[in-house]
C-alpha positions in Angstrom: -19.0 5.3 -2.0 -17.5 4.2 -5.3 -14.4 2.0 -5.5 -12.6 4.9 -7.0 -13.4 7.1 -4.0 -12.4 4.3 -1.6 -9.1 3.8 -3.4 -8.5 7.6 -3.3 -9.2 7.5 0.4 -6.7 4.7 0.9 -4.1 6.7 -1.0 -4.7 9.7 1.2 -4.5 7.6 4.3 -1.1 6.2 3.2 0.1 9.8 2.3 -0.7 10.9 5.8 1.2 7.9 7.4 4.2 8.4 5.1 4.4 12.1 5.7 4.1 11.7 9.4 6.7 8.8 9.6 9.7 11.1 9.6 11.1 14.5 8.8 12.6 13.6 5.4 11.0 13.7 2.0 7.9 11.5 1.4 10.1 9.1 -0.7 12.7 8.8 2.1 10.0 8.3 4.7 8.4 5.5 2.6 11.8 3.8 2.3 12.3 4.1 6.1 8.8 2.8 6.7 9.3 -0.2 4.5 12.7 -1.0 5.9 11.3 -0.7 9.5 8.4 -3.0 8.4 10.9 -5.6 7.3 12.6 -5.4 10.7 9.1 -5.7 12.4 8.3 -8.7 10.3 11.5 -10.4 11.2 10.8 -9.8 14.9 7.2 -11.0 14.6 7.8 -14.1 12.5 5.9 -12.7 9.5 7.3 -13.1 6.0 7.5 -9.6 4.6 7.9 -10.6 1.0 4.8 -12.9 1.2 2.8 -9.9 2.7 4.2 -7.7 -0.1 3.0 -10.1 -2.8 -0.4 -10.3 -1.2 -0.6 -6.5 -1.0 0.3 -6.4 -4.7 -2.5 -8.8 -5.6 -4.9 -6.8 -3.4 -3.9 -3.6 -5.1 -4.6 -5.1 -8.6 -8.0 -6.4 -7.3 -8.9 -2.9 -6.0 -7.9 -1.3 -9.3 -9.9 -3.9 -11.2 -12.9 -3.0 -9.1 -12.6 0.6 -10.3 -13.2 -0.5 -13.9 -16.7 0.2 -15.1 -16.7 -2.0 -18.2 -15.6 -5.5 -19.3 -11.9 -4.6 -19.8 -9.8 -5.5 -16.8 -6.1 -4.9 -16.0 -5.6 -8.6 -15.5 
């Protein structure tokens, strides 16, 4: 499976989770999910913003792996 296919699968998995999270619009569900994740992090002793930064770096890494030439996003 190519990196592009893997990333599409990841997006589809997230869409399923967000749409099933509540009865509101996907945007509102995403906001609720993120706010609830912040509460969970507080309760679990996890730094949400550190995890968010790590997720951002992982996202860029995965996008870079999609590239098929020497040009990179970073």
